[in-house]
C-alpha positions as CSV (number, residue, x, y, z in Angstrom):
1,M,2.2,21.3,-30.2
2,N,4.6,18.6,-29.2
3,E,3.6,16.7,-26.2
4,R,6.3,15.8,-23.8
5,Q,6.6,12.2,-22.7
6,L,7.8,11.2,-19.3
7,I,10.8,8.8,-19.5
8,T,10.7,6.6,-16.4
9,R,12.6,3.5,-15.4
10,A,11.1,0.9,-13.1
11,W,12.9,0.2,-9.9
12,Q,14.5,-3.2,-9.9
13,D,15.5,-5.3,-6.9
14,A,19.1,-4.5,-7.6
15,D,18.3,-0.8,-7.6
16,L,16.7,-1.1,-4.2
17,E,19.6,-3.0,-2.8
18,K,22.0,-0.3,-4.1
19,L,19.9,2.4,-2.5
20,K,20.0,0.6,0.8
21,Q,23.7,0.1,0.5
22,L,24.3,3.8,-0.2
23,H,22.2,4.7,2.8
24,A,24.1,2.3,5.0
25,E,27.4,3.9,3.8
26,G,26.1,7.3,4.9
27,A,25.8,8.8,1.4
28,T,23.9,12.1,1.0
29,L,20.8,12.3,-1.1
30,L,22.7,14.1,-3.8
31,R,25.4,11.5,-3.9
32,A,22.8,8.7,-4.1
33,C,21.1,10.4,-7.0
34,A,24.3,10.7,-8.9
35,A,25.3,7.1,-8.2
36,M,21.9,5.8,-9.3
37,K,21.6,8.3,-12.2
38,R,18.0,9.1,-11.1
39,P,16.2,12.3,-10.3
40,M,16.3,13.5,-6.7
41,A,12.6,13.4,-6.3
42,S,12.5,9.8,-7.5
43,V,15.3,8.7,-5.1
44,K,13.8,10.6,-2.2
45,K,10.4,9.1,-2.7
46,R,11.7,5.5,-3.0
47,A,13.9,6.0,0.1
48,R,10.9,7.3,2.1
49,E,8.9,4.3,1.0
50,L,11.7,2.0,2.3
51,G,11.8,3.9,5.6
52,L,15.2,5.4,4.8
53,H,16.3,9.0,5.5
54,F,19.2,10.5,3.6
55,A,21.1,13.4,5.2
56,S,20.7,16.6,3.2
57,V,23.8,18.6,2.2
58,R,22.9,21.1,4.9
59,E,22.8,18.4,7.6
60,V,26.2,17.0,6.5
61,R,27.8,20.5,6.5
62,R,26.4,21.2,9.9
63,E,27.9,18.0,11.2
64,I,31.3,18.8,9.6
65,N,31.3,22.3,11.0
66,A,30.4,21.0,14.5
67,R,33.3,18.5,14.4
68,E,35.7,21.1,13.2
69,Q,34.8,23.5,16.1
70,T,35.4,20.8,18.7
71,Q,38.9,20.0,17.4
């Protein structure tokens, strides 16, 4: 049987700064994952370790719908 190897990339200081910048810009978790080309679980874990919370797609949609209803 072939054993699967995990392919991981270490988080560099530049990666952490980019993650903080994306959070400050209001990016969603999905957008941050795409921008960083990393798995969602990895970005979510690192953000949590930094004390950051990314809005989920549901939260963003809820906010958009609430804004549209008030207009």
